Residue, then its C-alpha position, 0 to 999 in steps of 0.5 A: m940393901s942395894s947391890i952393885r951390878v956388874r956386866m962383862f962384855a966380849s971375850l971377858r964374858e966368854r972367859w969368865q962365863i959371866d954376863q951380868v951379876e949382882l954383888k953385895p957391896e960389903g968389902i968392895a971399895t974399888v973397881a979392882d975389888v969388884w974384879r977380884s971378887l969375880t975372878g980371884e985375880a988382880m986386874t991387869d991393863q988388859v981389862l978396861a972398866a966403866v962405872n955408871m957408863e964412864y971410863a974408870r981406873p982400878e982405884t975408882p971408888v964403887r958404891e951401892g947402886d953403881e953399875v960396873a962394866f968390864f971389857p977388853p981393850v979395843t984395837g984398830g986395824 
């Protein structure tokens, strides 16, 4: 069975102490499900996501073999 690869970047990686992890896809249907399975929290606007290197919304479907990345919003100065 294939898994879902998850990566966290920048301050999210530091906060959750997760760089990269493989998840079993059972019970995971969306990006928000991936986030909740790792953090135990609901996904907020303070988190950006990508599925297979394309920006994604919390309701974006996730399937076996996908890579999901989470990163904080980028701000300019």
